[in-house]
N, C-alpha and C positions, 0 to 999 in steps of 0.2 A: 749834720750831727757832729758834735765835737768829740774829740778823742779824750778819754779819761786818762789822768796822770798815772804813770806806772810807779808802783812801790818796789821795795827791794825784792819781794817775792816774785815780781814780774820781770826782774832783770833791770829795773830802773833805779833812780836815786830814791832815797827815803822821802816819803811825802813831807812837804813842808820845808824841805831844805833845798835851797837853790845855790848855785855857785855865786850868784850876785848878793846873797844875804848870808853872811857867815853866822854861825852860832856864837853869840857873845857870852863868854864864860867868866865868872868871878869865882875864885878858889878861896875858901875860908878854912883855915886850919892853924892851930897854934904851933905846929911843928914846921919850922922853916924849911928843912930838908924835904919834907913831903910836899909843901907848897911849890917849891922850886922844881922838884922832879916832875910833879904832875903838870905844871905849867909848861915845862920843856916838852914832855911827851905829847900833850894836847896841841902844842904849837906846831908840831910836825904835820898835823892834819890840815888839808887845804881848806876845809869848810868850817874850821874852828878858830876863833880869835879869842885868846885869853886877854880880857880887858883889864884885869887886875887881880890882886891877891890881898888878903887881910889876915891878921893873926889874932885879932880881938873882935868881940861882938860889936862893940861900939863903932869900930872902924868899918866893919862889914856893913852895918846898917847905913852909914854915911856913904860908903862906896856904891851900894845898890842904888841909892838915890842919885848919886853923881854920874855913875857909869851906865846905868840902865842895862844890865846884862840880861840875856835871854834865859840863862841857866846859872844857878848858884850851886856850886859843889861845896857842901857844908859838912864838917866833921861834927856830928851830933854829940860826940863824947868829949869834946874839948872843954876845958875848965871854963866856967862862966858861960855855958852854952846858951844860945839864943832861944832854944826850945823851952 
């Protein structure tokens, strides 16, 4: 019988996140200070890798294709929003 993976409620790592596979994050926001601050804060986490930032939707779409992030943090209220 195999042991089931423990989640955070069981005192283990969050399911799906392993030290070998960092969460690849792309930050999209038109405010440079916000992008840089969030990238710095997330960069302090051992299982998170900020792979890039973008200030415009056109750049963001190209960066998603190029960088293949796991997660995109997107400011939905930015001018020219992708949504």
